[in-house]
C-alpha positions in Angstrom: 24.4 -12.6 264.3 21.9 -14.9 262.6 20.1 -14.8 259.3 16.8 -16.7 258.5 16.5 -19.1 255.6 13.4 -20.4 253.6 14.1 -23.9 254.8 16.6 -24.1 257.7 17.6 -21.5 260.2 21.2 -20.6 259.2 23.4 -18.8 261.8 26.2 -16.9 260.2 29.4 -16.5 262.2 32.3 -14.0 261.9 34.6 -16.3 263.9 37.4 -17.6 261.9 40.1 -18.7 264.4 43.0 -21.1 263.4 42.3 -24.5 265.0 44.5 -27.5 265.5 43.7 -30.9 263.9 41.9 -33.3 266.1 43.3 -36.7 266.7 40.1 -38.2 267.3 39.5 -42.0 266.6 36.7 -44.4 267.2 36.2 -48.0 266.8 35.0 -48.9 263.3 31.6 -50.4 262.9 30.5 -50.2 266.6 27.0 -48.8 267.2 26.9 -45.5 269.2 24.7 -46.3 272.4 25.2 -43.0 274.2 23.5 -40.9 271.6 22.8 -37.6 273.7 22.0 -35.1 271.1 18.4 -34.1 270.0 17.0 -36.8 267.8 13.8 -35.2 266.9 15.5 -32.0 265.4 19.2 -32.5 265.3 21.7 -29.4 264.7 24.0 -29.8 261.8 27.1 -27.5 261.9 28.4 -26.4 258.6 31.9 -25.8 259.5 33.7 -25.6 256.2 32.0 -24.5 252.9 33.0 -22.7 249.5 35.4 -20.0 250.4 33.9 -16.3 250.1 30.4 -17.7 249.4 27.2 -17.5 251.5 26.7 -20.8 253.4 23.1 -20.6 252.2 24.1 -21.4 248.6 25.2 -24.9 249.6 21.4 -25.9 250.2 19.3 -26.9 247.2 15.6 -26.1 246.4 15.0 -29.7 246.9 15.9 -29.5 250.7 13.2 -27.3 251.3 10.9 -30.3 251.7 12.4 -31.4 254.9 11.6 -28.1 256.7 11.7 -28.8 260.6 13.5 -32.1 260.3 16.8 -30.6 261.5 18.6 -27.2 261.9 21.5 -26.4 259.9 23.9 -23.6 261.2 27.2 -22.1 260.3 27.9 -20.6 263.8 31.0 -22.4 265.2 30.2 -21.5 268.7 27.4 -24.3 268.7 30.1 -27.0 268.1 29.7 -28.7 271.2 25.9 -29.1 270.9 25.6 -30.3 267.3 24.8 -33.6 266.3 27.0 -33.5 263.1 29.7 -31.3 261.6 29.8 -31.1 257.7 33.0 -30.2 256.1 33.0 -29.2 252.3 36.1 -30.3 250.9 36.8 -26.9 249.0 36.8 -25.1 252.3 38.6 -27.4 254.4 42.2 -26.5 256.0 43.8 -28.7 258.2 44.8 -26.2 260.5 41.2 -24.9 260.6 39.7 -28.1 262.0 37.9 -28.1 265.5 40.3 -29.0 268.2 37.7 -30.6 270.4 35.2 -33.3 269.6 32.4 -35.2 271.3 32.5 -39.0 270.7 29.0 -39.2 269.6 29.3 -36.3 267.0 29.1 -37.3 263.4 31.8 -35.8 261.1 30.7 -35.6 257.5 33.0 -35.2 254.5 31.0 -33.2 251.6 32.1 -33.3 248.1 30.5 -33.1 244.6 33.5 -32.6 242.4 35.1 -35.3 240.5 38.5 -36.7 241.8 40.2 -35.2 238.8 39.7 -31.6 239.9 40.2 -32.0 243.7 43.0 -29.6 244.5 43.1 -30.4 248.3 45.3 -33.0 249.7 43.1 -35.5 251.5 45.7 -37.6 252.9 46.0 -35.7 256.4 42.4 -36.5 257.1 42.6 -40.1 257.6 40.6 -41.7 260.4 38.9 -38.3 260.9 35.4 -38.5 259.1 32.7 -40.8 260.0 30.4 -40.4 256.8 30.7 -39.3 253.2 28.4 -37.3 251.4 29.1 -37.1 247.7 27.5 -38.0 244.3 28.7 -41.5 244.6 26.4 -44.4 245.1 28.6 -45.8 247.8 28.4 -42.8 249.9 27.0 -42.9 253.3 24.8 -40.0 252.2 24.3 -40.2 248.4 24.0 -36.7 247.1 23.7 -36.7 243.3 22.8 -33.7 241.2 19.5 -34.7 240.3 17.1 -37.7 240.4 14.2 -39.2 238.2 11.1 -40.0 240.1 8.3 -42.4 239.0 5.2 -40.6 239.5 3.2 -43.9 239.7 5.3 -46.7 240.8 2.4 -49.0 241.1 1.6 -48.9 237.4 2.7 -51.7 235.2 5.7 -50.4 233.3 5.5 -52.8 230.5 2.0 -51.0 229.6 3.9 -47.7 229.0 4.1 -46.9 225.4 6.7 -44.8 223.5 3.8 -43.1 221.8 1.1 -41.8 224.1 -1.5 -39.1 224.5 1.2 -36.4 224.5 2.5 -37.2 221.3 0.8 -34.5 219.3 1.9 -31.8 221.7 5.6 -32.8 221.3 5.3 -33.0 217.5 4.0 -29.4 217.4 6.8 -28.2 219.6 9.6 -30.0 218.0 8.5 -28.9 214.4 9.5 -25.4 215.5 13.2 -26.4 216.1 15.5 -25.3 213.2 18.9 -26.4 214.5 20.5 -29.7 215.2 22.7 -29.8 218.4 24.0 -27.2 221.0 26.7 -27.5 223.6 27.3 -24.9 226.6 30.6 -24.9 227.9 33.2 -22.9 229.9 36.0 -25.2 230.7 37.7 -25.5 227.3 40.4 -28.2 228.1 39.4 -31.1 230.2 40.6 -34.3 231.6 38.0 -36.3 229.8 38.9 -34.7 226.5 35.2 -34.0 225.5 36.4 -31.1 223.5 38.2 -33.4 221.1 35.2 -35.6 220.7 33.0 -32.5 220.0 35.5 -31.4 217.4 35.3 -34.8 215.6 31.5 -34.7 215.7 31.6 -31.2 214.1 33.2 -32.7 211.0 29.8 -34.4 210.3 27.3 -32.4 212.4 26.1 -28.9 212.9 26.9 -28.2 216.4 26.8 -24.8 217.9 28.8 -24.2 221.0 27.8 -21.6 223.7 30.0 -19.8 226.3 33.6 -19.2 226.7 34.8 -21.9 224.4 32.4 -21.2 221.5 31.2 -18.4 219.2 27.7 -18.2 220.7 26.5 -16.4 223.8 23.6 -17.4 226.0 21.4 -15.2 228.6 23.1 -15.0 231.8 20.2 -16.5 233.5 20.6 -20.3 233.3 16.8 -21.0 232.8 16.6 -18.5 229.9 19.7 -19.9 228.3 18.4 -23.4 228.5 14.8 -22.3 227.3 16.6 -20.8 224.3 18.3 -24.0 223.4 15.3 -26.1 224.0 13.2 -24.1 221.7 15.7 -24.1 218.7 17.8 -27.3 218.9 16.9 -31.0 218.6 19.8 -32.2 220.9 22.0 -31.1 223.6 25.6 -32.5 224.2 25.8 -33.2 227.9 29.5 -34.2 228.0 31.2 -34.4 231.4 34.5 -32.8 232.2 35.9 -36.0 233.5 34.9 -39.7 233.1 34.5 -40.8 236.6 32.3 -43.5 238.3 28.9 -42.1 239.1 29.8 -38.6 238.0 26.6 -37.1 236.2 26.2 -33.3 236.7 23.3 -30.9 236.7 23.2 -30.1 233.1 22.2 -33.7 232.1 19.2 -33.3 234.5 18.4 -29.7 233.4 18.2 -30.7 229.8 16.4 -34.1 230.5 13.7 -31.9 232.0 13.1 -30.2 228.8 11.8 -31.1 225.3 15.2 -31.8 224.0 17.2 -35.0 223.7 20.5 -35.2 225.7 23.4 -36.9 224.2 25.5 -38.0 227.0 29.3 -38.8 227.6 30.5 -39.6 231.1 31.3 -42.2 233.5 27.9 -42.5 235.3 25.4 -45.4 234.7 22.9 -43.3 232.7 20.7 -46.5 232.1 20.4 -47.0 235.9 19.2 -43.5 236.8 17.0 -42.6 233.8 14.1 -44.1 232.0 14.9 -46.3 229.0 14.8 -44.3 225.5 15.3 -40.9 227.2 18.7 -40.0 226.0 21.5 -41.1 223.7 24.7 -42.6 225.1 28.0 -42.0 223.2 29.5 -45.1 225.0 26.4 -47.3 224.6 25.8 -48.1 228.2 22.3 -47.0 228.0 19.9 -45.0 226.0 20.6 -45.3 222.4 24.3 -45.9 221.6 26.2 -43.9 219.0 28.6 -45.8 216.9 31.3 -47.3 219.1 35.0 -46.3 218.3 36.0 -49.7 217.0 33.5 -49.8 214.3 32.9 -47.8 211.1 29.5 -46.4 210.6 28.2 -49.3 208.4 29.8 -52.0 210.3 28.0 -51.2 213.6 24.5 -52.7 213.6 22.8 -49.4 214.9 24.8 -47.6 212.1 23.7 -50.0 209.6 20.1 -49.5 210.6 20.5 -45.7 210.3 22.0 -46.0 206.7 19.0 -48.5 205.7 16.4 -46.1 207.2 17.8 -43.2 205.2 18.9 -41.2 208.3 21.6 -38.9 207.3 22.7 -35.3 207.2 22.7 -33.1 203.9 26.3 -32.3 203.0 27.7 -30.0 200.1 27.7 -33.0 197.9 23.9 -33.3 197.5 23.2 -37.1 197.4 26.6 -38.0 198.6 25.4 -37.7 202.2 27.3 -38.9 205.4 25.4 -41.1 207.7 25.9 -39.8 211.3 24.6 -41.4 214.3 22.0 -44.0 215.4 18.7 -44.2 213.7 17.2 -41.7 216.1 19.8 -39.2 216.3 18.1 -37.6 213.3 18.2 -34.3 211.4 14.5 -34.9 210.3 15.2 -34.0 206.7 15.8 -35.6 203.4 18.3 -34.7 200.8 17.2 -34.2 197.1 19.7 -34.7 194.4 20.7 -30.9 194.6 21.4 -31.2 198.4 18.3 -29.0 199.3 16.4 -30.1 202.4 12.9 -31.5 201.8 9.7 -31.9 204.0 10.5 -33.3 207.2 10.0 -37.0 207.2 7.0 -38.2 209.4 9.0 -41.3 210.3 11.7 -39.3 211.5 9.5 -36.9 213.6 8.0 -40.0 215.2 11.4 -41.5 216.1 12.4 -38.2 217.6 9.4 -37.6 219.8 9.5 -41.2 221.2 12.3 -39.9 223.4 9.8 -37.9 225.2 7.4 -41.0 226.2 8.7 -41.1 229.7 7.6 -37.5 230.6 4.1 -38.7 231.2 5.1 -40.9 233.9 8.3 -39.8 235.5 9.5 -36.5 237.1 12.9 -34.9 237.2 13.8 -33.1 240.3 16.7 -31.7 242.4 18.3 -34.1 245.0 17.6 -33.7 248.8 21.0 -34.7 250.1 20.5 -32.5 253.3 17.2 -34.0 254.0 18.8 -37.5 253.7 21.5 -36.4 256.2 18.8 -35.0 258.6 16.7 -38.3 258.4 19.7 -40.3 258.8 20.7 -38.5 262.1 17.1 -38.8 263.4 17.4 -42.6 263.0 19.5 -43.7 266.0 20.0 -47.3 264.5 21.9 -45.8 261.6 24.3 -43.8 263.8 27.3 -46.0 263.5 30.8 -45.3 265.1 33.1 -45.7 262.0 35.9 -43.7 260.4 37.2 -43.5 256.9 40.7 -44.9 257.2 42.0 -43.4 254.0 39.8 -40.6 252.6 42.1 -39.7 249.8 42.3 -43.3 248.6 38.6 -43.9 249.0 37.7 -40.8 246.7 40.3 -41.2 244.0 40.7 -45.0 243.8 39.0 -48.5 243.7 39.6 -52.2 243.5 39.0 -53.7 240.1 37.9 -57.2 239.2 41.6 -58.4 239.9 41.7 -56.6 243.2 44.1 -54.1 241.7 44.1 -50.5 242.9 42.9 -48.3 239.9 41.8 -44.8 239.3 37.9 -44.1 239.6 38.5 -41.9 236.4 39.3 -43.0 232.8 41.7 -41.0 230.7 40.8 -40.8 227.1 43.4 -40.4 224.5 43.4 -37.2 222.4 41.7 -38.8 219.3 38.5 -40.6 219.5 38.2 -41.7 216.0 34.4 -42.3 216.4 33.2 -41.6 212.9 34.5 -42.5 209.5 33.2 -40.9 206.1 31.7 -43.3 203.8 
């Protein structure tokens, strides 16, 4: 029984027989010369996917752009006529792997979760997969949660200004915001200890927490929830649940695409994937850094600038204010001697909207991982016979500068001690 899709024809199969593991091996890094499948419109078999979910859900909207480049199916009866077989990590079972395999058929391991939250034991899958399809930049098919595209790559980037013709629109929109920062979260305890960092920040900042870990609720529809936050809050905490190489999930891209400043905390290289001055980075690797853990607020140069420029948050002490973040993480208020908020500072408004300069030149979009896979399959020169000798090791570990095997994820202590009161 088949079912049409907007982009790919996806045939749903009710077959679910238990299969034995294949002991197939190929010579590493040798080019396949007997490529017999359809290179014009290759067929990709989605063998394993999220349990109890429609296979259609695994395809993103961005993949609709490659309509006709290949055919994706979940009909296991087509195994012997497919160019590639994709296995989503969460749906893989060693006793459910195909028992037969053509030597020129590519097997693809698909996963977009961080190594910290992978429950599957990947050690039995050594020398079984040819390609990896993950968020990592060293994957055979790079499949991140989003991308930022330069609308006019031919334009001189040095000529692009932080204040441009859209400035007045951003000012009018942001003046309607009445609250400081929001965070939407459902996983209350994480490996990255983001919840501890937020608790420390809340000693100095007004942060509203939405979802199962907070006191605020959001509309069930994701777009409506983020629209509500965009209209009312100046900043959004885009904190990852684990601190792993290249791991930047969809909420960063969702909020970057709106008129709100994301504050990020994660292991990805935010400066590499996004325009300068588009976000605030807790670690300081890109964007505008928050005070580093090893400095007090005044000792850190950025924090010193914040104090000098009078960027602070009103507290119950009136003039005895606490300086909080960098010179651009602002509350857009000044405090009088009695602690009451006064008229928003024009300087602070200008600093705030500078974070939206890039929207005139760049566009945030979903990633097209499946299109990349299809294009790679159509290019015979890129079909290389190789296997991943240690899939578990590749996904969880790496070699450091001293050639030592280390985890791809950092594990933070329970207390950050990021801020100190003055």
